[in-house]
C-alpha positions in Angstrom: 124.4 52.2 34.1 123.9 56.0 34.6 125.2 57.6 37.8 124.4 61.2 38.7 125.6 63.1 41.6 122.3 64.8 43.3 122.6 67.4 46.5 120.5 67.1 49.4 118.2 69.7 50.2 118.0 71.2 53.6 115.6 68.5 55.3 117.8 65.7 53.4 115.4 65.3 50.7 116.5 64.4 47.2 115.0 65.0 43.8 115.0 61.9 41.5 116.8 63.2 38.2 114.1 63.8 35.3 116.2 60.6 33.4 115.6 58.2 36.1 111.8 58.5 36.7 110.9 58.4 32.9 112.9 55.1 32.5 110.7 53.4 35.3 107.4 55.7 34.8 106.8 57.0 38.0 105.7 60.4 38.5 104.6 62.6 40.9 102.3 61.2 43.2 104.2 57.6 42.8 104.9 55.3 45.4 108.7 54.0 46.2 109.4 51.1 47.8 113.3 52.2 49.9 116.1 50.5 51.1 119.3 50.2 52.8 121.9 47.9 51.2 125.5 48.2 52.8 126.4 51.5 52.1 123.3 51.9 49.7 120.3 53.4 49.1 117.9 51.5 46.9 114.7 53.5 45.4 112.2 51.2 43.5 108.8 51.4 41.9 106.0 50.1 43.9 104.1 48.0 41.7 100.0 48.4 42.1 99.2 44.8 43.6 95.6 44.9 42.7 92.6 47.0 42.4 91.6 48.1 45.8 95.2 49.9 46.5 94.3 51.7 43.4 91.3 52.9 44.9 92.5 53.6 48.0 95.0 55.7 46.2 92.9 57.5 44.1 90.3 58.4 47.1 93.5 59.6 49.1 94.4 61.9 46.2 90.8 63.1 45.7 90.2 64.0 49.4 93.6 66.1 49.2 92.7 67.8 46.3 89.7 68.9 48.3 91.1 69.8 51.0 89.9 66.9 53.0 86.3 66.6 51.9 85.8 63.4 51.4 84.7 62.3 47.9 82.5 59.6 47.0 83.8 58.2 43.6 81.6 56.4 41.1 82.9 52.6 40.1 83.1 54.3 36.8 85.6 57.0 37.6 87.4 54.7 39.1 87.8 52.8 35.8 88.7 55.8 34.2 91.6 56.8 36.4 93.0 52.9 36.3 92.9 53.4 32.5 94.7 56.6 32.8 97.1 55.3 35.2 97.8 51.7 33.6 98.6 54.1 30.2 100.9 56.2 32.0 102.9 53.3 33.5 103.1 51.7 30.1 100.6 48.6 30.8 
């Protein structure tokens, strides 16, 4: 088991060390689940459950990049994004 000491930022934020991010294949924009167990904070990678959730996430990210302008995404583009993310996740 690897344990590392981290420092909380001024707003209570913590950076997840690269060794941990690489181990569970998370990257900027990934979703995580946090839970409290006794005096421990558990952070788990959120698994994409279905294609609808994935499409919604792609749409959210595209809208942010376009500064609020909604982006219509073609089915072909959605599939390409799905493939790209699946490769990153090692699926």
